[in-house]
N, C-alpha and C positions, 0 to 999 in steps of 0.2 A: 490829289496827291501832290504837294509837289516837295523833291527832298535835296535837302544838302548834302556838301562835304564839305567840312569846316578845313582848309588848306593851311594857317596860320596858329600859333600855340595862342593869339590870344582869341579869347570868343567871340564871334559874331552874334548879333540880335535881330535875328530875323523875323520881317513881318510882311504876309501879301494881303491885298487888298485892291478893295476898286475894281474887280473883274469882271469882264461883260464880250460879247462875242455878238456878230450881226447871224442876225433872224439864216435856217437857211431853207432855201425853196424846195418844194416839190420836187424829188429823184434824186434831190444833195447829197451827199455822204460825206461833207468836209467842210470844216469848220476850221478855223484859226482865235485863239483864245488871247485878250489884253491883260496883262494888270500891273500893279503898281508891286514891285520891291523895294523895301523900305530895309538898310542894315547900321543898326545906329549902334553897336558894339566897335570896340577896337579893332579888331582880326575881320581878316579878309574870308568868304565860302565863294564855292562856287554850285549855282543852282545842276544838279549830273541827272536829274531824272523826273518824267512828271507822267503822270496815271490819272488816267478817267472810269468811270465804273462800268460807261456804255460803249468808247468808244478804244479805239489804238491812238495811244498820241507821244508825239515828238516834239522835243527842242528845234526850232526852225531861225533861223535868217535871211528876213529880204533885202535885194539889194538893187541898183541901177547904173550900168551903166553903155553909154551910146544907145540911149534908147530900147536898150535888152531889159529887162527885170529877170532876177534873179530868184532862187529859193535854194536854200540848199541846208541839212541836218547839220546840224550844230552836234556832236556823236564828245564834241570836248568839253559841254555844258556849258554855261556862260556864265562870269565873274562879277562876283559884285565886293565892289570895292568897300572899305569902311571909311567912315560913315559916309553914307548916299543912299537916294534914295534913285531910282532905275524905273522907268516901264517899257514893259512889253506894250511893242504899239504898229501899230498899221504899216507898215512898210522898213519897219525893222527885225528884229526880236520878238517872235511869239511862239505860241503853243498850239500845233497843229496836231485836229483831231481827224481822225478817216474811220468812216465804216459805223459814222455817224447813221443810226436809225431813226 
């Protein structure tokens, strides 16, 4: 489940599509989920929460500087400006699943 919270008075029109993840191997319990988010409305929005039925899900951002890769939780959510289409993708913002069985 994706939950958004409208920040502007004009309505946002949010659609999520093309979700995917890499297959996890034996003994692994984490996975990253990627997808496309489109806002075709006139107002901005913010992805504030993600949920998964059989794992803990959190929104994360990845970055790399000086040869060091970092991942951090996005507690403030992910802004979705109008009109735009953005991707949660490898090396950037993504959904992290923990406790995958």
